[in-house]
C-alpha positions as MATLAB code, in Angstrom:
seq = 'XXXXXXXXXXXXXXXXXXXXXXXXXXXXXXXXXXXXXXXXXXXXXXXXXXXXXXXXXXXXXXXXXXXXXXXXXXXXXXXXXXXXXXXXXXXXXXXXXXX';
ca = [
     -32.476  -25.226   32.074;
     -32.190  -28.346   29.893;
     -33.548  -26.504   26.809;
     -30.677  -24.004   26.831;
     -27.749  -26.448   26.576;
     -26.712  -25.614   23.001;
     -27.349  -21.872   22.983;
     -23.752  -20.845   23.680;
     -22.498  -23.036   20.855;
     -25.105  -21.639   18.463;
     -24.285  -18.043   19.403;
     -20.572  -18.684   18.947;
     -21.158  -20.321   15.566;
     -23.177  -17.268   14.509;
     -20.639  -14.689   15.726;
     -17.435  -16.433   14.575;
     -17.721  -15.528   10.847;
     -18.292  -11.862   11.710;
     -15.277  -11.791   14.014;
     -13.126  -13.475   11.363;
     -14.293  -10.952    8.745;
     -13.348   -8.036   11.002;
      -9.927   -9.556   11.673;
      -9.368  -10.172    7.936;
     -10.268   -6.560    7.074;
      -7.958   -5.264    9.807;
      -5.059   -7.386    8.559;
      -5.675   -6.279    4.960;
      -5.671   -2.635    6.083;
      -2.368   -3.034    7.873;
      -0.860   -4.759    4.844;
      -2.056   -1.976    2.524;
      -0.632    0.626    4.890;
       2.741   -1.107    4.938;
       2.690   -1.304    1.145;
       1.940    2.455    0.966;
       4.905    3.245    3.245;
       7.199    1.133    1.054;
       5.847    2.860   -2.063;
       6.540    6.299   -0.542;
      10.141    5.294    0.190;
      10.574    3.912   -3.335;
       9.174    7.146   -4.813;
      11.761    9.164   -2.890;
      14.575    6.920   -4.100;
      13.268    7.029   -7.690;
      12.973   10.838   -7.628;
      16.549   11.226   -6.412;
      17.716    8.784   -9.091;
      15.846   10.664  -11.816;
      17.333   13.959  -10.607;
      20.822   12.426  -10.928;
      20.012   11.212  -14.444;
      19.700    7.550  -13.479;
      16.802    5.275  -14.382;
      14.046    5.686  -11.759;
      12.432    2.379  -12.769;
      15.275    0.544  -11.030;
      13.898    1.797   -7.704;
      10.201    1.372   -8.495;
       9.901   -2.406   -8.398;
       6.597   -3.456   -9.947;
       5.026    0.013   -9.646;
       4.154    2.107  -12.700;
       6.507    5.108  -13.042;
       5.653    8.593  -14.297;
       8.448   11.205  -14.361;
       7.809   14.946  -14.569;
      11.024   16.704  -15.639;
      12.424   20.175  -15.151;
      14.505   21.803  -12.428;
      12.424   19.881   -9.906;
      12.036   16.263  -11.000;
       8.939   14.549   -9.657;
       8.213   10.833   -9.776;
       4.764    9.326   -9.309;
       4.539    5.615   -8.514;
       1.277    3.743   -8.761;
       0.555    0.212   -7.604;
      -2.530   -1.850   -6.792;
      -3.194   -3.435   -3.424;
      -5.717   -5.928   -2.085;
      -5.925   -7.801   -5.392;
      -6.722   -4.650   -7.376;
      -9.386   -3.308   -5.023;
      -7.203   -0.359   -3.980;
      -4.856    1.848   -6.005;
      -1.892    3.257   -4.092;
      -0.045    6.364   -5.309;
       3.127    7.984   -4.051;
       4.710   11.190   -5.358;
       8.134   12.543   -4.541;
      10.238   15.351   -5.983;
      13.969   16.105   -6.036;
      16.061   19.070   -7.150;
      17.829   18.231  -10.413;
      20.447   20.956   -9.901;
      22.227   18.801   -7.310;
      22.194   21.269   -4.426;
];
C-alpha cells in the first residue's frame, strides 16, 4: 500500500497534456467553423453587392475576393484559418438582373 502513494499523481500528470491537446483541437475546430459561417454570410452579401454594381470587397473584410460576372454574378471568398493551416472558401451567387 505504501508504494502506491504517488501513482494517481503520476497518472494525472501523464494524462493532462493529452486532455489539454484534445480540448485545444476541439476549440480550434469550433472557431474555424464559426469563421466559415461568417465567411458564407459575407459571400452572400458580397454577391448581392456585386449584382447591384457595388464593390463586393466592402463586404469581404480581409478575405480574398474573386468575382465571376454575367447574368448570374458569383463571388468566391477565400481566407485562412488556424494560422494558415486551413483554407476556408465560400461561394455565393446572385442574379444581376434584379428580379
